[in-house]
VMD Tcl script that draws the C-alpha trace (Angstrom):
set ca {
  {10.38 -19.20 -13.52}
  {7.19 -20.02 -15.38}
  {3.95 -18.34 -14.41}
  {1.92 -20.70 -12.23}
  {-1.58 -20.39 -13.60}
  {-4.58 -22.63 -13.78}
  {-5.34 -23.83 -17.30}
  {-8.42 -21.62 -17.48}
  {-6.30 -18.54 -16.87}
  {-3.13 -19.48 -18.76}
  {-4.19 -18.23 -22.19}
  {-5.46 -14.95 -20.77}
  {-2.21 -14.51 -18.83}
  {-0.12 -15.02 -21.94}
  {-2.22 -12.59 -23.95}
  {-2.08 -9.98 -21.19}
  {1.69 -10.35 -20.78}
  {2.21 -9.98 -24.52}
  {0.04 -6.87 -24.53}
  {2.02 -5.29 -21.72}
  {5.37 -5.55 -23.52}
  {5.68 -1.77 -23.21}
  {4.98 -1.63 -19.48}
  {5.54 1.88 -18.13}
  {4.63 1.38 -14.46}
  {4.63 -1.50 -11.98}
  {2.52 -1.00 -8.86}
  {3.82 -3.30 -6.12}
  {2.22 -4.22 -2.83}
  {4.56 -4.39 0.16}
  {3.88 -6.94 2.96}
  {3.61 -10.40 1.46}
  {4.61 -9.28 -2.04}
  {7.96 -7.52 -1.80}
  {8.43 -7.63 1.99}
  {8.32 -10.81 4.08}
  {5.45 -10.88 6.55}
  {6.11 -14.05 8.60}
  {2.95 -13.43 10.61}
  {3.91 -9.95 11.82}
  {0.57 -8.46 10.71}
  {-1.36 -11.06 12.68}
  {0.81 -10.66 15.77}
  {0.50 -6.89 15.60}
  {-3.27 -7.27 15.39}
  {-3.31 -9.57 18.40}
  {-1.33 -7.02 20.41}
  {-3.68 -4.23 19.33}
  {-6.74 -6.30 20.19}
  {-5.33 -7.13 23.62}
  {-4.57 -3.46 24.27}
  {-7.81 -1.92 23.00}
  {-10.34 -4.75 23.21}
  {-11.38 -4.24 19.58}
  {-13.34 -7.23 18.32}
  {-13.86 -8.60 21.83}
  {-17.62 -8.60 21.28}
  {-17.31 -10.90 18.29}
  {-17.34 -14.73 18.29}
  {-14.05 -16.42 19.12}
  {-11.72 -16.48 16.13}
  {-13.86 -14.20 13.97}
  {-11.66 -11.11 14.28}
  {-8.42 -12.86 13.33}
  {-10.15 -14.68 10.46}
  {-11.45 -11.34 9.21}
  {-7.98 -9.80 9.41}
  {-6.62 -12.70 7.33}
  {-9.42 -12.44 4.76}
  {-8.94 -8.68 4.35}
  {-5.15 -8.64 4.11}
  {-4.11 -5.77 1.87}
  {-7.04 -3.55 2.73}
  {-6.85 -0.26 4.63}
  {-6.27 -1.07 8.29}
  {-8.59 1.70 9.50}
  {-11.42 0.17 7.47}
  {-10.67 -3.31 8.82}
  {-10.74 -2.04 12.39}
  {-13.88 0.00 11.75}
  {-15.66 -3.23 10.80}
  {-14.32 -5.07 13.85}
  {-15.35 -2.17 16.09}
  {-18.93 -2.35 14.82}
  {-18.66 0.98 13.00}
  {-17.23 2.86 15.98}
  {-14.71 5.08 14.17}
  {-13.09 6.40 17.34}
  {-12.49 2.85 18.57}
  {-11.16 1.91 15.15}
  {-8.70 4.80 15.19}
  {-7.52 3.75 18.65}
  {-7.04 0.16 17.46}
  {-5.27 1.28 14.29}
  {-2.82 3.39 16.30}
  {-2.18 0.42 18.60}
  {-1.66 -1.84 15.59}
  {0.83 0.56 14.01}
  {2.77 0.86 17.27}
  {2.82 -2.93 17.64}
  {3.93 -3.44 14.04}
  {6.79 -0.96 14.38}
  {7.83 -2.58 17.67}
  {7.86 -6.01 16.03}
  {10.01 -4.66 13.19}
  {12.44 -3.28 15.75}
  {12.44 -6.59 17.66}
  {12.63 -8.99 14.74}
  {13.84 -6.91 11.81}
  {12.27 -6.82 8.37}
  {13.37 -8.72 5.28}
  {12.66 -8.45 1.60}
  {11.06 -11.31 -0.29}
  {13.96 -13.21 -1.93}
  {14.61 -11.72 -5.35}
  {12.51 -8.61 -4.73}
  {15.41 -6.14 -4.73}
  {16.85 -7.69 -7.88}
  {13.46 -7.41 -9.58}
  {13.21 -3.75 -8.61}
  {16.63 -3.07 -10.13}
  {15.68 -4.86 -13.37}
  {12.51 -2.77 -13.67}
  {14.40 0.46 -13.03}
  {17.17 -0.49 -15.47}
  {14.49 -0.96 -18.16}
  {13.08 2.51 -17.46}
  {9.90 1.20 -15.85}
  {8.52 3.32 -13.03}
  {7.80 1.68 -9.66}
  {5.25 2.64 -7.03}
  {4.84 0.80 -3.72}
  {1.31 0.59 -2.32}
  {0.09 -0.67 1.04}
  {-2.83 -0.73 3.44}
  {-0.53 0.56 6.19}
  {-0.38 4.16 7.33}
  {2.40 6.37 5.92}
  {4.29 6.12 9.22}
  {4.34 2.31 9.19}
  {5.02 2.19 5.46}
  {8.01 4.52 5.79}
  {9.35 2.56 8.77}
  {9.49 -0.53 6.54}
  {11.16 1.35 3.69}
  {13.65 2.86 6.13}
  {14.51 -0.58 7.52}
  {15.11 -1.96 4.02}
  {16.75 1.23 2.71}
  {14.35 1.08 -0.24}
  {13.32 4.72 -0.59}
  {15.51 5.14 -3.67}
  {14.17 2.05 -5.44}
  {10.70 3.39 -6.16}
  {9.33 6.61 -7.60}
  {6.96 6.91 -4.65}
  {5.03 4.91 -2.05}
  {1.33 5.35 -1.37}
  {-1.04 4.55 1.50}
  {-4.83 4.96 1.66}
  {-4.30 8.19 3.61}
  {-2.55 9.63 0.55}
  {-5.25 8.89 -2.01}
  {-8.68 8.53 -0.40}
  {-9.83 4.91 -0.33}
  {-7.79 1.80 0.26}
  {-8.14 -1.52 -1.52}
  {-10.18 -3.06 -3.07}
  {-11.06 0.39 -4.48}
  {-8.89 1.45 -7.44}
  {-7.63 4.67 -5.85}
  {-4.08 3.52 -5.00}
  {-3.46 2.20 -8.52}
  {-5.04 5.21 -10.21}
  {-3.06 7.64 -8.07}
  {0.14 5.75 -8.89}
  {-0.67 5.94 -12.62}
  {-1.35 9.67 -12.44}
  {1.87 10.37 -10.57}
  {3.85 8.24 -13.03}
  {2.15 10.00 -15.95}
  {1.57 6.78 -17.85}
  {0.23 6.96 -21.38}
  {-2.69 4.67 -20.54}
  {-3.84 2.21 -17.89}
  {-3.01 -0.62 -20.29}
  {0.66 0.16 -19.60}
  {0.23 -0.48 -15.85}
  {1.12 -3.74 -14.10}
  {-0.29 -4.41 -10.61}
  {1.31 -7.06 -8.39}
  {0.05 -8.29 -5.01}
  {-0.48 -11.28 -2.75}
  {-4.15 -10.77 -1.86}
  {-7.54 -10.82 -3.51}
  {-7.86 -7.15 -2.55}
  {-4.72 -6.31 -4.53}
  {-6.19 -8.11 -7.54}
  {-9.57 -6.41 -7.18}
  {-7.93 -2.99 -6.94}
  {-5.91 -3.58 -10.10}
  {-8.92 -4.83 -12.03}
  {-11.09 -1.94 -10.84}
  {-8.42 0.47 -12.11}
  {-8.38 -1.42 -15.46}
  {-4.65 -2.08 -15.26}
  {-3.21 -3.85 -18.28}
  {-1.85 -6.78 -16.25}
  {-2.82 -7.86 -12.73}
  {-0.51 -10.43 -11.19}
  {-0.90 -12.46 -8.00}
  {2.08 -13.82 -6.06}
  {2.15 -16.80 -3.72}
  {4.46 -15.40 -1.02}
  {1.75 -13.83 1.12}
  {-1.75 -14.16 2.46}
  {-3.74 -15.83 -0.32}
  {-3.28 -18.99 -2.36}
  {-3.42 -19.58 -6.11}
  {-7.09 -20.58 -6.10}
  {-8.09 -17.41 -4.24}
  {-6.03 -15.13 -6.46}
  {-7.26 -16.77 -9.65}
  {-10.87 -16.63 -8.46}
  {-10.39 -12.91 -7.77}
  {-9.56 -12.48 -11.46}
  {-5.75 -12.28 -11.56}
  {-4.47 -12.44 -15.14}
  {-1.51 -14.49 -13.91}
  {-0.34 -16.04 -10.64}
  {3.41 -16.54 -10.13}
  {5.44 -18.07 -7.33}
  {6.97 -14.76 -6.28}
  {7.88 -11.30 -7.50}
  {11.16 -12.84 -8.64}
  {9.23 -14.23 -11.61}
  {7.90 -10.86 -12.78}
  {10.75 -9.99 -15.19}
  {10.23 -13.31 -17.03}
  {6.48 -12.76 -17.19}
  {7.08 -9.32 -18.70}
  {9.74 -10.60 -21.09}
  {12.48 -8.61 -19.37}
  {14.76 -11.50 -18.38}
  {16.60 -11.80 -21.68}
}
mol new
graphics top color blue
foreach p $ca { graphics top sphere $p radius 0.5 }
foreach p [lrange $ca 0 end-1] q [lrange $ca 1 end] { graphics top cylinder $p $q radius 0.2 }
display resetview
C-alpha cells in the first residue's frame, strides 16, 4: 500500500521514512489506529453524559462535537473542559465513561483494525519495540488488551495516568522512548488517527509521525496537523518503513 499523502507532504514523508530506516520503537495509538472504534467512544460519552449531566449547560451538540475534535486526548481533561473546570464533576463523568465503555465492549466485543496484528508481528520480528498509548485510563486500556489478547504483542502500554500529561503533550511518546531505551528520538515512529496523536509525536520530536485514516480524523486534518505521512491504515506501516520486503 502506498502512503496516501498530499503532494505538499509527499517529499517530506519520503525523506522522513528513509531517515527512519533504523527504527527502534513504534508508538501506536489504540482506538481508531490499531483497535476498531465503530462509534463506541461517542456512545460511551453519551451514556456518561446522560448519567452525570456533564455538558448539559452547553449549547446543543457542542459537547459531542468537542469529544470528536479532541479524540485521542486524555478523557479526564476532555471532561474537565465540558464540566467548566469542575474537576470533581469531570472525575465523576470520566468514571461513568469508563464504565460505559467497558460495558459496550462486553456487549459488542472489540476488534482489531484489519492488518493490525500482522503489522505488530512484523515489527516484533524485525526487533522493533512497540508501545501502545491511549487517552483511556489504565483500567479501560487493559480491558481492551485483555479482550484482544494483545498484552504479549507490545513491550508496554501507557495512559496519561502513567506519565503525567495526555496528548497533545509529548509525555506519552517521551515516556515510551525512555522505557524502550532508544538511542535517539529520531529512531521513534509515532502512529495515530487524530491530530492530537500527530501533535504529541511532533512535540516529542519523533523521527517519523504517521497519521492513519481508520479513525477520527481525515487526511486533510492529519496533514494540517503536521503528519510526515498519512496512510490508509496501520497495515501500510511496514511498507512505509521499508519492512515489507
